[in-house]
All heavy atoms as a GROMACS GRO file, in nm:
protein
  609
    1ARG      N    1   6.174  10.699   6.991
    1ARG     CA    2   6.245  10.596   7.066
    1ARG      C    3   6.395  10.616   7.055
    1ARG      O    4   6.445  10.658   6.952
    1ARG     CB    5   6.213  10.459   7.010
    1ARG     CG    6   6.078  10.409   7.042
    1ARG     CD    7   6.073  10.265   7.001
    1ARG     NE    8   5.935  10.231   6.975
    1ARG     CZ    9   5.898  10.118   6.918
    1ARG    NH1   10   5.988  10.033   6.878
    1ARG    NH2   11   5.773  10.092   6.900
    2SER      N   12   6.463  10.574   7.159
    2SER     CA   13   6.608  10.583   7.156
    2SER      C   14   6.667  10.457   7.096
    2SER      O   15   6.601  10.353   7.087
    2SER     CB   16   6.661  10.600   7.299
    2SER     OG   17   6.644  10.481   7.372
    3ALA      N   18   6.792  10.467   7.056
    3ALA     CA   19   6.861  10.349   7.001
    3ALA      C   20   6.869  10.239   7.105
    3ALA      O   21   6.856  10.121   7.073
    3ALA     CB   22   7.000  10.388   6.952
    4GLY      N   23   6.888  10.277   7.233
    4GLY     CA   24   6.894  10.177   7.339
    4GLY      C   25   6.765  10.099   7.353
    4GLY      O   26   6.766   9.978   7.374
    5TYR      N   27   6.653  10.167   7.337
    5TYR     CA   28   6.523  10.100   7.344
    5TYR      C   29   6.510  10.002   7.229
    5TYR      O   30   6.470   9.887   7.250
    5TYR     CB   31   6.410  10.202   7.340
    5TYR     CG   32   6.273  10.138   7.342
    5TYR    CD1   33   6.210  10.111   7.463
    5TYR    CD2   34   6.208  10.102   7.224
    5TYR    CE1   35   6.086  10.051   7.467
    5TYR    CE2   36   6.084  10.040   7.228
    5TYR     CZ   37   6.024  10.016   7.348
    5TYR     OH   38   5.902   9.955   7.351
    6ASP      N   39   6.544  10.046   7.110
    6ASP     CA   40   6.533   9.958   6.993
    6ASP      C   41   6.625   9.838   7.005
    6ASP      O   42   6.587   9.726   6.971
    6ASP     CB   43   6.564  10.035   6.865
    6ASP     CG   44   6.454  10.135   6.829
    6ASP    OD1   45   6.340  10.118   6.877
    6ASP    OD2   46   6.483  10.230   6.755
    7ASP      N   47   6.747   9.860   7.055
    7ASP     CA   48   6.841   9.749   7.074
    7ASP      C   49   6.787   9.650   7.177
    7ASP      O   50   6.794   9.529   7.156
    7ASP     CB   51   6.978   9.801   7.120
    7ASP     CG   52   7.052   9.877   7.012
    7ASP    OD1   53   7.012   9.869   6.894
    7ASP    OD2   54   7.149   9.945   7.047
    8ALA      N   55   6.734   9.702   7.287
    8ALA     CA   56   6.680   9.616   7.392
    8ALA      C   57   6.561   9.536   7.341
    8ALA      O   58   6.547   9.418   7.370
    8ALA     CB   59   6.641   9.699   7.515
    9TYR      N   60   6.475   9.601   7.264
    9TYR     CA   61   6.359   9.533   7.208
    9TYR      C   62   6.402   9.422   7.113
    9TYR      O   63   6.352   9.310   7.120
    9TYR     CB   64   6.268   9.632   7.136
    9TYR     CG   65   6.147   9.567   7.076
    9TYR    CD1   66   6.038   9.532   7.156
    9TYR    CD2   67   6.142   9.536   6.941
    9TYR    CE1   68   5.927   9.469   7.101
    9TYR    CE2   69   6.030   9.473   6.886
    9TYR     CZ   70   5.924   9.441   6.967
    9TYR     OH   71   5.816   9.378   6.912
   10GLY      N   72   6.495   9.453   7.024
   10GLY     CA   73   6.543   9.353   6.928
   10GLY      C   74   6.607   9.234   6.997
   10GLY      O   75   6.579   9.119   6.962
   11ALA      N   76   6.691   9.262   7.096
   11ALA     CA   77   6.757   9.153   7.168
   11ALA      C   78   6.656   9.069   7.245
   11ALA      O   79   6.662   8.946   7.244
   11ALA     CB   80   6.862   9.210   7.263
   12ALA      N   81   6.561   9.134   7.310
   12ALA     CA   82   6.460   9.062   7.386
   12ALA      C   83   6.374   8.974   7.296
   12ALA      O   84   6.340   8.862   7.332
   12ALA     CB   85   6.372   9.160   7.464
   13THR      N   86   6.341   9.025   7.179
   13THR     CA   87   6.260   8.948   7.085
   13THR      C   88   6.334   8.821   7.042
   13THR      O   89   6.276   8.712   7.039
   13THR     CB   90   6.225   9.034   6.961
   13THR    OG1   91   6.151   9.147   7.005
   13THR    CG2   92   6.144   8.956   6.860
   14LEU      N   93   6.462   8.834   7.012
   14LEU     CA   94   6.541   8.717   6.972
   14LEU      C   95   6.554   8.617   7.087
   14LEU      O   96   6.540   8.497   7.066
   14LEU     CB   97   6.680   8.761   6.924
   14LEU     CG   98   6.683   8.836   6.792
   14LEU    CD1   99   6.824   8.887   6.764
   14LEU    CD2  100   6.634   8.749   6.678
   15LEU      N  101   6.578   8.667   7.207
   15LEU     CA  102   6.591   8.576   7.321
   15LEU      C  103   6.459   8.506   7.351
   15LEU      O  104   6.459   8.388   7.388
   15LEU     CB  105   6.641   8.652   7.444
   15LEU     CG  106   6.787   8.695   7.436
   15LEU    CD1  107   6.821   8.792   7.549
   15LEU    CD2  108   6.880   8.575   7.439
   16ALA      N  109   6.348   8.574   7.334
   16ALA     CA  110   6.217   8.510   7.354
   16ALA      C  111   6.198   8.395   7.256
   16ALA      O  112   6.142   8.291   7.291
   16ALA     CB  113   6.105   8.612   7.340
   17ARG      N  114   6.245   8.414   7.134
   17ARG     CA  115   6.232   8.308   7.033
   17ARG      C  116   6.320   8.187   7.065
   17ARG      O  117   6.286   8.074   7.030
   17ARG     CB  118   6.268   8.362   6.895
   17ARG     CG  119   6.164   8.456   6.841
   17ARG     CD  120   6.200   8.506   6.705
   17ARG     NE  121   6.104   8.606   6.661
   17ARG     CZ  122   6.129   8.697   6.569
   17ARG    NH1  123   6.246   8.700   6.509
   17ARG    NH2  124   6.037   8.783   6.536
   18ILE      N  125   6.434   8.212   7.130
   18ILE     CA  126   6.522   8.101   7.168
   18ILE      C  127   6.454   8.013   7.272
   18ILE      O  128   6.467   7.892   7.271
   18ILE     CB  129   6.657   8.155   7.221
   18ILE    CG1  130   6.735   8.218   7.105
   18ILE    CG2  131   6.738   8.046   7.289
   18ILE    CD1  132   6.858   8.295   7.148
   19GLY      N  133   6.379   8.076   7.362
   19GLY     CA  134   6.304   8.001   7.461
   19GLY      C  135   6.384   7.968   7.586
   19GLY      O  136   6.467   8.046   7.631
   20ALA      N  137   6.359   7.851   7.640
   20ALA     CA  138   6.413   7.810   7.770
   20ALA      C  139   6.564   7.829   7.784
   20ALA      O  140   6.610   7.872   7.890
   20ALA     CB  141   6.374   7.666   7.800
   21PRO      N  142   6.645   7.800   7.683
   21PRO     CA  143   6.789   7.820   7.701
   21PRO      C  144   6.827   7.967   7.729
   21PRO      O  145   6.932   7.994   7.789
   21PRO     CB  146   6.850   7.774   7.568
   21PRO     CG  147   6.751   7.677   7.513
   21PRO     CD  148   6.617   7.732   7.556
   22ALA      N  149   6.743   8.060   7.691
   22ALA     CA  150   6.771   8.202   7.712
   22ALA      C  151   6.720   8.252   7.847
   22ALA      O  152   6.753   8.364   7.888
   22ALA     CB  153   6.710   8.284   7.600
   23LEU      N  154   6.642   8.172   7.917
   23LEU     CA  155   6.580   8.216   8.042
   23LEU      C  156   6.680   8.264   8.147
   23LEU      O  157   6.660   8.370   8.206
   23LEU     CB  158   6.489   8.106   8.097
   23LEU     CG  159   6.395   8.144   8.211
   23LEU    CD1  160   6.306   8.262   8.174
   23LEU    CD2  161   6.310   8.024   8.248
   24PRO      N  162   6.791   8.193   8.172
   24PRO     CA  163   6.886   8.242   8.273
   24PRO      C  164   6.942   8.381   8.240
   24PRO      O  165   6.953   8.466   8.328
   24PRO     CB  166   6.996   8.136   8.274
   24PRO     CG  167   6.930   8.012   8.224
   24PRO     CD  168   6.829   8.060   8.123
   25ARG      N  169   6.976   8.405   8.116
   25ARG     CA  170   7.030   8.537   8.078
   25ARG      C  171   6.923   8.645   8.092
   25ARG      O  172   6.951   8.755   8.139
   25ARG     CB  173   7.083   8.533   7.935
   25ARG     CG  174   7.136   8.666   7.888
   25ARG     CD  175   7.256   8.711   7.970
   25ARG     NE  176   7.299   8.842   7.928
   25ARG     CZ  177   7.331   8.940   8.010
   25ARG    NH1  178   7.327   8.921   8.140
   25ARG    NH2  179   7.369   9.056   7.965
   26LEU      N  180   6.802   8.614   8.053
   26LEU     CA  181   6.694   8.712   8.067
   26LEU      C  182   6.668   8.744   8.214
   26LEU      O  183   6.645   8.860   8.248
   26LEU     CB  184   6.567   8.660   7.999
   26LEU     CG  185   6.570   8.663   7.846
   26LEU    CD1  186   6.457   8.579   7.789
   26LEU    CD2  187   6.562   8.806   7.796
   27MET      N  188   6.674   8.644   8.299
   27MET     CA  189   6.654   8.670   8.442
   27MET      C  190   6.765   8.759   8.497
   27MET      O  191   6.739   8.846   8.579
   27MET     CB  192   6.646   8.538   8.519
   27MET     CG  193   6.519   8.459   8.493
   27MET     SD  194   6.367   8.551   8.530
   27MET     CE  195   6.385   8.577   8.705
   28THR      N  196   6.886   8.740   8.450
   28THR     CA  197   6.996   8.827   8.491
   28THR      C  198   6.968   8.971   8.451
   28THR      O  199   6.988   9.064   8.530
   28THR     CB  200   7.129   8.780   8.428
   28THR    OG1  201   7.158   8.649   8.477
   28THR    CG2  202   7.244   8.874   8.462
   29LEU      N  203   6.917   8.990   8.331
   29LEU     CA  204   6.885   9.125   8.285
   29LEU      C  205   6.773   9.189   8.368
   29LEU      O  206   6.779   9.308   8.399
   29LEU     CB  207   6.845   9.122   8.137
   29LEU     CG  208   6.958   9.090   8.039
   29LEU    CD1  209   6.901   9.067   7.900
   29LEU    CD2  210   7.060   9.201   8.039
   30VAL      N  211   6.674   9.111   8.405
   30VAL     CA  212   6.565   9.164   8.489
   30VAL      C  213   6.622   9.205   8.624
   30VAL      O  214   6.590   9.312   8.675
   30VAL     CB  215   6.450   9.063   8.506
   30VAL    CG1  216   6.347   9.114   8.605
   30VAL    CG2  217   6.383   9.034   8.373
   31ARG      N  218   6.708   9.124   8.681
   31ARG     CA  219   6.766   9.154   8.813
   31ARG      C  220   6.847   9.283   8.812
   31ARG      O  221   6.857   9.350   8.914
   31ARG     CB  222   6.857   9.039   8.858
   31ARG     CG  223   6.783   8.923   8.914
   31ARG     CD  224   6.880   8.820   8.973
   31ARG     NE  225   6.816   8.692   8.982
   31ARG     CZ  226   6.827   8.594   8.893
   31ARG    NH1  227   6.901   8.609   8.786
   31ARG    NH2  228   6.764   8.480   8.910
   32GLU      N  229   6.906   9.318   8.699
   32GLU     CA  230   6.987   9.439   8.691
   32GLU      C  231   6.904   9.566   8.704
   32GLU      O  232   6.957   9.671   8.738
   32GLU     CB  233   7.066   9.442   8.559
   32GLU     CG  234   7.176   9.338   8.556
   32GLU     CD  235   7.248   9.330   8.422
   32GLU    OE1  236   7.212   9.406   8.330
   32GLU    OE2  237   7.338   9.248   8.411
   33GLU      N  238   6.774   9.556   8.679
   33GLU     CA  239   6.680   9.667   8.694
   33GLU      C  240   6.724   9.794   8.624
   33GLU      O  241   6.717   9.903   8.679
   33GLU     CB  242   6.652   9.694   8.842
   33GLU     CG  243   6.579   9.580   8.910
   33GLU     CD  244   6.527   9.618   9.047
   33GLU    OE1  245   6.464   9.724   9.059
   33GLU    OE2  246   6.551   9.539   9.140
   34GLN      N  247   6.769   9.780   8.502
   34GLN     CA  248   6.806   9.897   8.422
   34GLN      C  249   6.716   9.903   8.300
   34GLN      O  250   6.727   9.822   8.208
   34GLN     CB  251   6.953   9.890   8.380
   34GLN     CG  252   7.046   9.898   8.497
   34GLN     CD  253   7.191   9.895   8.456
   34GLN    OE1  254   7.225   9.894   8.339
   34GLN    NE2  255   7.280   9.894   8.553
   35ILE      N  256   6.626  10.002   8.300
   35ILE     CA  257   6.536  10.022   8.186
   35ILE      C  258   6.617  10.080   8.072
   35ILE      O  259   6.700  10.167   8.096
   35ILE     CB  260   6.421  10.118   8.227
   35ILE    CG1  261   6.338  10.058   8.340
   35ILE    CG2  262   6.335  10.160   8.110
   35ILE    CD1  263   6.254   9.938   8.303
   36PRO      N  264   6.601  10.039   7.946
   36PRO     CA  265   6.494   9.953   7.899
   36PRO      C  266   6.525   9.804   7.903
   36PRO      O  267   6.437   9.722   7.881
   36PRO     CB  268   6.475   9.998   7.754
   36PRO     CG  269   6.613  10.036   7.710
   36PRO     CD  270   6.678  10.096   7.834
   37GLY      N  271   6.650   9.767   7.929
   37GLY     CA  272   6.688   9.626   7.922
   37GLY      C  273   6.610   9.535   8.013
   37GLY      O  274   6.565   9.428   7.972
   38SER      N  275   6.592   9.574   8.138
   38SER     CA  276   6.523   9.487   8.232
   38SER      C  277   6.375   9.471   8.198
   38SER      O  278   6.319   9.363   8.208
   38SER     CB  279   6.540   9.538   8.375
   38SER     OG  280   6.493   9.670   8.386
   39GLY      N  281   6.314   9.578   8.155
   39GLY     CA  282   6.172   9.571   8.116
   39GLY      C  283   6.152   9.486   7.993
   39GLY      O  284   6.058   9.407   7.985
   40ARG      N  285   6.238   9.501   7.896
   40ARG     CA  286   6.230   9.420   7.775
   40ARG      C  287   6.257   9.274   7.807
   40ARG      O  288   6.197   9.184   7.748
   40ARG     CB  289   6.329   9.470   7.669
   40ARG     CG  290   6.289   9.602   7.607
   40ARG     CD  291   6.173   9.582   7.511
   40ARG     NE  292   6.053   9.642   7.566
   40ARG     CZ  293   5.930   9.613   7.530
   40ARG    NH1  294   5.905   9.526   7.437
   40ARG    NH2  295   5.827   9.671   7.583
   41ALA      N  296   6.349   9.248   7.900
   41ALA     CA  297   6.376   9.110   7.939
   41ALA      C  298   6.253   9.048   8.005
   41ALA      O  299   6.218   8.933   7.977
   41ALA     CB  300   6.496   9.104   8.032
   42ALA      N  301   6.186   9.125   8.092
   42ALA     CA  302   6.063   9.075   8.154
   42ALA      C  303   5.959   9.045   8.047
   42ALA      O  304   5.890   8.943   8.052
   42ALA     CB  305   6.009   9.177   8.255
   43TRP      N  306   5.947   9.134   7.950
   43TRP     CA  307   5.853   9.113   7.839
   43TRP      C  308   5.885   8.982   7.767
   43TRP      O  309   5.796   8.901   7.738
   43TRP     CB  310   5.859   9.231   7.742
   43TRP     CG  311   5.781   9.208   7.617
   43TRP    CD1  312   5.648   9.228   7.597
   43TRP    CD2  313   5.833   9.156   7.493
   43TRP    NE1  314   5.614   9.193   7.469
   43TRP    CE2  315   5.726   9.148   7.404
   43TRP    CE3  316   5.960   9.115   7.451
   43TRP    CZ2  317   5.741   9.103   7.273
   43TRP    CZ3  318   5.976   9.069   7.321
   43TRP    CH2  319   5.866   9.063   7.234
   44ALA      N  320   6.013   8.961   7.736
   44ALA     CA  321   6.055   8.841   7.663
   44ALA      C  322   6.024   8.715   7.743
   44ALA      O  323   5.980   8.614   7.686
   44ALA     CB  324   6.205   8.847   7.632
   45ILE      N  325   6.043   8.719   7.873
   45ILE     CA  326   6.011   8.604   7.957
   45ILE      C  327   5.862   8.574   7.948
   45ILE      O  328   5.821   8.459   7.935
   45ILE     CB  329   6.057   8.628   8.102
   45ILE    CG1  330   6.211   8.632   8.107
   45ILE    CG2  331   6.002   8.520   8.196
   45ILE    CD1  332   6.267   8.684   8.238
   46GLY      N  333   5.782   8.678   7.953
   46GLY     CA  334   5.637   8.659   7.939
   46GLY      C  335   5.599   8.599   7.805
   46GLY      O  336   5.508   8.516   7.797
   47GLU      N  337   5.669   8.639   7.700
   47GLU     CA  338   5.641   8.585   7.566
   47GLU      C  339   5.671   8.436   7.556
   47GLU      O  340   5.617   8.368   7.470
   47GLU     CB  341   5.723   8.661   7.460
   47GLU     CG  342   5.678   8.804   7.440
   47GLU     CD  343   5.534   8.814   7.392
   47GLU    OE1  344   5.503   8.758   7.286
   47GLU    OE2  345   5.453   8.878   7.463
   48MET      N  346   5.754   8.384   7.643
   48MET     CA  347   5.786   8.241   7.643
   48MET      C  348   5.668   8.158   7.691
   48MET      O  349   5.661   8.039   7.663
   48MET     CB  350   5.908   8.213   7.731
   48MET     CG  351   6.035   8.266   7.674
   48MET     SD  352   6.168   8.224   7.789
   48MET     CE  353   6.302   8.311   7.711
   49GLY      N  354   5.580   8.218   7.768
   49GLY     CA  355   5.464   8.145   7.817
   49GLY      C  356   5.501   8.044   7.923
   49GLY      O  357   5.588   8.067   8.006
   50ALA      N  358   5.434   7.930   7.919
   50ALA     CA  359   5.444   7.829   8.025
   50ALA      C  360   5.586   7.777   8.048
   50ALA      O  361   5.618   7.737   8.160
   50ALA     CB  362   5.351   7.712   7.994
   51ILE      N  363   5.671   7.780   7.947
   51ILE     CA  364   5.806   7.727   7.969
   51ILE      C  365   5.886   7.814   8.067
   51ILE      O  366   5.987   7.770   8.119
   51ILE     CB  367   5.886   7.709   7.838
   51ILE    CG1  368   5.911   7.841   7.769
   51ILE    CG2  369   5.819   7.610   7.746
   51ILE    CD1  370   6.012   7.831   7.655
   52ALA      N  371   5.838   7.935   8.093
   52ALA     CA  372   5.906   8.024   8.186
   52ALA      C  373   5.851   8.014   8.328
   52ALA      O  374   5.890   8.092   8.415
   52ALA     CB  375   5.896   8.168   8.136
   53LYS      N  376   5.766   7.916   8.356
   53LYS     CA  377   5.708   7.902   8.491
   53LYS      C  378   5.813   7.897   8.602
   53LYS      O  379   5.789   7.949   8.710
   53LYS     CB  380   5.616   7.781   8.497
   53LYS     CG  381   5.480   7.810   8.440
   53LYS     CD  382   5.382   7.698   8.466
   53LYS     CE  383   5.247   7.739   8.407
   53LYS     NZ  384   5.145   7.641   8.434
   54PRO      N  385   5.930   7.836   8.580
   54PRO     CA  386   6.030   7.836   8.687
   54PRO      C  387   6.076   7.976   8.729
   54PRO      O  388   6.131   7.993   8.837
   54PRO     CB  389   6.147   7.757   8.627
   54PRO     CG  390   6.086   7.671   8.522
   54PRO     CD  391   5.971   7.753   8.467
   55ALA      N  392   6.050   8.076   8.648
   55ALA     CA  393   6.094   8.212   8.678
   55ALA      C  394   5.994   8.292   8.761
   55ALA      O  395   6.027   8.400   8.810
   55ALA     CB  396   6.121   8.287   8.547
   56ILE      N  397   5.873   8.241   8.780
   56ILE     CA  398   5.767   8.319   8.845
   56ILE      C  399   5.806   8.364   8.986
   56ILE      O  400   5.788   8.481   9.021
   56ILE     CB  401   5.632   8.244   8.845
   56ILE    CG1  402   5.578   8.238   8.702
   56ILE    CG2  403   5.532   8.310   8.938
   56ILE    CD1  404   5.448   8.160   8.688
   57LYS      N  405   5.859   8.276   9.067
   57LYS     CA  406   5.893   8.311   9.204
   57LYS      C  407   5.996   8.424   9.207
   57LYS      O  408   5.981   8.522   9.282
   57LYS     CB  409   5.947   8.189   9.279
   57LYS     CG  410   5.978   8.214   9.423
   57LYS     CD  411   6.023   8.088   9.493
   57LYS     CE  412   6.058   8.117   9.638
   57LYS     NZ  413   6.104   7.997   9.708
   58THR      N  414   6.098   8.414   9.125
   58THR     CA  415   6.201   8.518   9.120
   58THR      C  416   6.144   8.647   9.065
   58THR      O  417   6.176   8.756   9.114
   58THR     CB  418   6.321   8.470   9.037
   58THR    OG1  419   6.371   8.349   9.095
   58THR    CG2  420   6.431   8.574   9.035
   59LEU      N  421   6.062   8.640   8.962
   59LEU     CA  422   6.000   8.760   8.908
   59LEU      C  423   5.916   8.830   9.014
   59LEU      O  424   5.920   8.954   9.027
   59LEU     CB  425   5.914   8.728   8.786
   59LEU     CG  426   5.989   8.692   8.658
   59LEU    CD1  427   5.891   8.641   8.553
   59LEU    CD2  428   6.069   8.810   8.606
   60ASN      N  429   5.839   8.754   9.091
   60ASN     CA  430   5.759   8.812   9.199
   60ASN      C  431   5.848   8.884   9.300
   60ASN      O  432   5.816   8.994   9.345
   60ASN     CB  433   5.677   8.705   9.270
   60ASN     CG  434   5.542   8.683   9.206
   60ASN    OD1  435   5.477   8.778   9.165
   60ASN    ND2  436   5.501   8.559   9.198
   61SER      N  437   5.958   8.822   9.334
   61SER     CA  438   6.050   8.881   9.430
   61SER      C  439   6.110   9.011   9.378
   61SER      O  440   6.116   9.111   9.450
   61SER     CB  441   6.161   8.780   9.462
   61SER     OG  442   6.256   8.837   9.549
   62ILE      N  443   6.154   9.011   9.253
   62ILE     CA  444   6.211   9.131   9.193
   62ILE      C  445   6.106   9.241   9.185
   62ILE      O  446   6.132   9.356   9.218
   62ILE     CB  447   6.270   9.101   9.054
   62ILE    CG1  448   6.388   9.005   9.066
   62ILE    CG2  449   6.312   9.230   8.983
   62ILE    CD1  450   6.434   8.946   8.933
   63GLY      N  451   5.986   9.205   9.142
   63GLY     CA  452   5.879   9.303   9.131
   63GLY      C  453   5.842   9.364   9.265
   63GLY      O  454   5.816   9.483   9.275
   64SER      N  455   5.844   9.283   9.370
   64SER     CA  456   5.810   9.331   9.504
   64SER      C  457   5.915   9.426   9.560
   64SER      O  458   5.883   9.519   9.634
   64SER     CB  459   5.794   9.214   9.601
   64SER     OG  460   5.685   9.135   9.563
   65SER      N  461   6.041   9.402   9.526
   65SER     CA  462   6.148   9.484   9.582
   65SER      C  463   6.186   9.603   9.495
   65SER      O  464   6.252   9.696   9.542
   65SER     CB  465   6.272   9.398   9.609
   65SER     OG  466   6.325   9.349   9.487
   66SER      N  467   6.145   9.603   9.370
   66SER     CA  468   6.181   9.712   9.280
   66SER      C  469   6.104   9.840   9.313
   66SER      O  470   5.988   9.836   9.353
   66SER     CB  471   6.150   9.672   9.135
   66SER     OG  472   6.179   9.780   9.048
   67THR      N  473   6.172   9.952   9.295
   67THR     CA  474   6.106  10.082   9.314
   67THR      C  475   6.064  10.142   9.179
   67THR      O  476   6.006  10.249   9.175
   67THR     CB  477   6.198  10.181   9.386
   67THR    OG1  478   6.319  10.196   9.310
   67THR    CG2  479   6.232  10.131   9.526
   68ASP      N  480   6.093  10.071   9.072
   68ASP     CA  481   6.060  10.119   8.938
   68ASP      C  482   5.920  10.068   8.899
   68ASP      O  483   5.900   9.949   8.877
   68ASP     CB  484   6.164  10.071   8.837
   68ASP     CG  485   6.146  10.132   8.700
   68ASP    OD1  486   6.032  10.130   8.648
   68ASP    OD2  487   6.244  10.180   8.643
   69HIS      N  488   5.825  10.158   8.894
   69HIS     CA  489   5.686  10.119   8.865
   69HIS      C  490   5.669  10.062   8.725
   69HIS      O  491   5.586   9.974   8.704
   69HIS     CB  492   5.592  10.238   8.886
   69HIS     CG  493   5.591  10.285   9.028
   69HIS    ND1  494   5.543  10.208   9.131
   69HIS    CD2  495   5.634  10.400   9.083
   69HIS    CE1  496   5.557  10.274   9.244
   69HIS    NE2  497   5.612  10.390   9.218
   70ARG      N  498   5.749  10.108   8.631
   70ARG     CA  499   5.740  10.053   8.494
   70ARG      C  500   5.784   9.907   8.494
   70ARG      O  501   5.719   9.822   8.433
   70ARG     CB  502   5.825  10.134   8.397
   70ARG     CG  503   5.774  10.275   8.375
   70ARG     CD  504   5.871  10.355   8.293
   70ARG     NE  505   5.994  10.368   8.372
   70ARG     CZ  506   6.106  10.422   8.330
   70ARG    NH1  507   6.116  10.467   8.208
   70ARG    NH2  508   6.211  10.432   8.409
   71LEU      N  509   5.895   9.880   8.562
   71LEU     CA  510   5.943   9.742   8.568
   71LEU      C  511   5.843   9.654   8.643
   71LEU      O  512   5.815   9.542   8.599
   71LEU     CB  513   6.081   9.736   8.636
   71LEU     CG  514   6.141   9.596   8.649
   71LEU    CD1  515   6.153   9.527   8.513
   71LEU    CD2  516   6.276   9.602   8.718
   72GLN      N  517   5.787   9.703   8.751
   72GLN     CA  518   5.687   9.626   8.824
   72GLN      C  519   5.570   9.588   8.733
   72GLN      O  520   5.523   9.475   8.736
   72GLN     CB  521   5.635   9.706   8.944
   72GLN     CG  522   5.736   9.724   9.054
   72GLN     CD  523   5.687   9.820   9.161
   72GLN    OE1  524   5.592   9.897   9.140
   72GLN    NE2  525   5.750   9.815   9.277
   73GLY      N  526   5.526   9.684   8.653
   73GLY     CA  527   5.415   9.657   8.561
   73GLY      C  528   5.450   9.554   8.456
   73GLY      O  529   5.370   9.466   8.424
   74MET      N  530   5.571   9.564   8.403
   74MET     CA  531   5.612   9.467   8.301
   74MET      C  532   5.627   9.328   8.360
   74MET      O  533   5.597   9.228   8.295
   74MET     CB  534   5.740   9.514   8.232
   74MET     CG  535   5.717   9.641   8.151
   74MET     SD  536   5.861   9.690   8.055
   74MET     CE  537   5.817   9.618   7.898
   75ILE      N  538   5.674   9.321   8.484
   75ILE     CA  539   5.685   9.192   8.551
   75ILE      C  540   5.546   9.133   8.576
   75ILE      O  541   5.524   9.014   8.552
   75ILE     CB  542   5.766   9.204   8.682
   75ILE    CG1  543   5.915   9.227   8.649
   75ILE    CG2  544   5.748   9.082   8.770
   75ILE    CD1  545   6.003   9.258   8.768
   76ARG      N  546   5.452   9.214   8.622
   76ARG     CA  547   5.314   9.164   8.643
   76ARG      C  548   5.256   9.111   8.513
   76ARG      O  549   5.191   9.006   8.510
   76ARG     CB  550   5.226   9.274   8.701
   76ARG     CG  551   5.240   9.296   8.848
   76ARG     CD  552   5.130   9.385   8.904
   76ARG     NE  553   5.126   9.517   8.841
   76ARG     CZ  554   5.196   9.622   8.879
   76ARG    NH1  555   5.278   9.614   8.982
   76ARG    NH2  556   5.184   9.737   8.816
   77GLU      N  557   5.279   9.186   8.405
   77GLU     CA  558   5.228   9.142   8.275
   77GLU      C  559   5.292   9.012   8.232
   77GLU      O  560   5.225   8.921   8.180
   77GLU     CB  561   5.256   9.252   8.171
   77GLU     CG  562   5.196   9.222   8.036
   77GLU     CD  563   5.218   9.336   7.939
   77GLU    OE1  564   5.207   9.455   7.978
   77GLU    OE2  565   5.247   9.307   7.821
   78ALA      N  566   5.423   8.998   8.253
   78ALA     CA  567   5.494   8.875   8.216
   78ALA      C  568   5.439   8.757   8.295
   78ALA      O  569   5.412   8.651   8.238
   78ALA     CB  570   5.644   8.891   8.240
   79ILE      N  571   5.420   8.775   8.425
   79ILE     CA  572   5.367   8.667   8.508
   79ILE      C  573   5.228   8.626   8.460
   79ILE      O  574   5.196   8.506   8.456
   79ILE     CB  575   5.369   8.706   8.657
   79ILE    CG1  576   5.515   8.716   8.706
   79ILE    CG2  577   5.288   8.607   8.741
   79ILE    CD1  578   5.530   8.775   8.844
   80GLY      N  579   5.148   8.723   8.422
   80GLY     CA  580   5.014   8.693   8.369
   80GLY      C  581   5.021   8.608   8.244
   80GLY      O  582   4.943   8.514   8.227
   81LYS      N  583   5.115   8.639   8.156
   81LYS     CA  584   5.129   8.562   8.032
   81LYS      C  585   5.181   8.421   8.060
   81LYS      O  586   5.139   8.325   7.997
   81LYS     CB  587   5.225   8.632   7.936
   81LYS     CG  588   5.167   8.757   7.873
   81LYS     CD  589   5.266   8.820   7.778
   81LYS     CE  590   5.209   8.940   7.709
   81LYS     NZ  591   5.308   9.001   7.619
   82ILE      N  592   5.274   8.410   8.155
   82ILE     CA  593   5.329   8.280   8.188
   82ILE      C  594   5.222   8.192   8.251
   82ILE      O  595   5.211   8.073   8.220
   82ILE     CB  596   5.448   8.294   8.286
   82ILE    CG1  597   5.564   8.368   8.219
   82ILE    CG2  598   5.494   8.160   8.338
   82ILE    CD1  599   5.671   8.418   8.315
   83SER      N  600   5.145   8.251   8.338
   83SER     CA  601   5.041   8.176   8.412
   83SER      C  602   4.923   8.139   8.324
   83SER      O  603   4.847   8.048   8.356
   83SER     CB  604   4.992   8.257   8.531
   83SER     OG  605   5.100   8.284   8.619
   84GLY      N  606   4.908   8.211   8.214
   84GLY     CA  607   4.803   8.180   8.119
   84GLY      C  608   4.670   8.221   8.165
   84GLY      O  609   4.565   8.187   8.140
   0.00000   0.00000   0.00000
């Protein structure tokens, strides 16, 4: 793993623990579509579960327009976790 991956994972984990107050920043990271940050942000949103339901519509939109298959997969997984 690269240092960037580890940094993104660590930051995403902390933001997921913060919960709803971190959701706007995480959504900004997903919109930037830069792996590993955007993928880790999508993962963190999924880890929030039901409290991230307001993000589903935007996540769907980003996933539909993204050309990055890895990000699309992480967004699908996040939506699945949020939807329960």
